[in-house]
C-alpha positions in Angstrom: 32.6 59.9 112.8 33.9 61.4 109.6 33.4 65.1 108.6 33.9 67.1 105.6 34.0 70.5 104.6 34.5 72.0 101.1 35.0 74.8 100.5 36.5 78.0 97.6 33.4 77.6 95.3 31.9 81.0 93.8 31.3 83.3 90.9 33.8 82.6 88.5 32.9 83.8 84.4 33.3 81.1 81.9 36.5 79.7 80.7 37.8 80.6 84.0 39.3 78.3 87.0 38.3 77.7 90.5 39.3 75.4 92.9 37.6 74.1 95.3 39.5 72.6 98.7 37.5 69.6 100.3 39.3 69.6 104.8 38.3 65.7 106.4 37.9 65.7 110.0 37.3 62.6 112.5 38.8 59.6 111.1 41.3 58.3 108.7 42.1 59.9 106.2 44.1 58.5 104.0 42.4 54.7 104.3 39.5 57.3 102.1 39.0 57.2 98.2 37.6 60.3 97.9 35.7 61.9 95.0 34.0 64.6 93.7 30.0 65.2 92.3 27.7 68.1 91.5 24.2 68.8 91.2 22.0 71.0 90.2 18.0 72.0 91.4 16.0 68.9 89.8 19.1 66.7 88.3 20.0 63.7 89.4 24.1 64.1 91.7 26.2 63.5 89.2 30.0 62.2 89.3 33.2 64.2 88.4 35.8 62.9 89.7 37.9 60.1 92.9 41.1 59.5 93.7 43.1 56.9 95.6 44.0 56.8 98.9 47.4 57.5 97.1 47.2 59.1 94.8 48.3 56.4 92.3 44.8 56.5 90.5 42.5 58.9 89.5 39.0 59.1 87.8 37.3 61.5 85.9 34.1 61.6 83.5 34.0 62.0 80.0 33.1 65.4 80.5 35.4 67.4 82.5 38.0 65.0 81.7 41.6 67.1 80.4 40.4 69.9 82.5 40.1 69.4 85.8 42.3 67.4 88.1 42.1 65.2 91.5 44.9 65.9 94.2 44.9 65.1 97.4 46.8 66.0 100.2 47.2 63.5 103.0 49.4 65.0 105.2 46.7 67.9 105.3 43.4 66.1 105.2 42.1 67.5 101.4 41.3 66.2 98.6 41.3 69.3 96.0 39.8 69.5 92.3 40.7 72.0 89.8 38.4 73.2 87.8 39.5 75.4 83.8 38.1 76.7 81.5 34.4 76.4 82.8 31.4 76.6 81.3 28.1 78.0 82.5 26.3 74.5 81.9 29.1 73.2 84.7 27.1 75.8 86.8 25.8 73.3 90.1 26.7 72.8 94.1 29.5 70.5 94.3 29.6 68.2 97.0 33.2 65.9 98.2 32.7 62.5 99.0 34.3 59.9 101.5 34.0 55.8 100.8 35.3 53.8 103.7 35.3 50.8 102.5 35.5 49.3 98.5 33.0 49.0 96.4 34.3 48.3 93.1 33.0 51.2 91.5 34.1 55.2 92.5 31.0 56.7 89.7 28.0 56.5 91.7 26.5 58.0 95.0 26.8 55.2 96.7 29.6 53.8 97.0 30.3 57.0 98.9 30.0 57.3 103.0 30.7 60.3 103.9 29.1 63.4 102.0 30.2 67.3 102.9 27.6 70.0 102.4 28.5 71.5 99.2 29.6 74.6 97.1 27.9 76.5 95.0 30.3 77.0 92.1 28.1 78.9 89.4 29.5 80.2 86.1 28.1 83.3 84.1 28.8 83.4 80.2 
């Protein structure tokens, strides 16, 4: 059973930065595609970024491209999300996810097999 634990969320002012971490255990991290999603109450979980097992490929939603950076350290079984120039509209719970199978897409929730519990990010205006 794969377990994912996010950390690094908190309160930041608009224009500020945060770095989220997601530590994985219980599986073969190096074979997983990892992703970050976010969700606000009453809305669907939204794709933010994804990274291939080798870090060769990264994917971003249009809304975060150029401001967010996803990375991973396979030696530490950890994936990161560096978030810069945050806006209040990006206040949400941020979730880490792992895909153990290749499903041809990384932008949808059903492509992932395991999820973390989420970490709250609040951006004040």
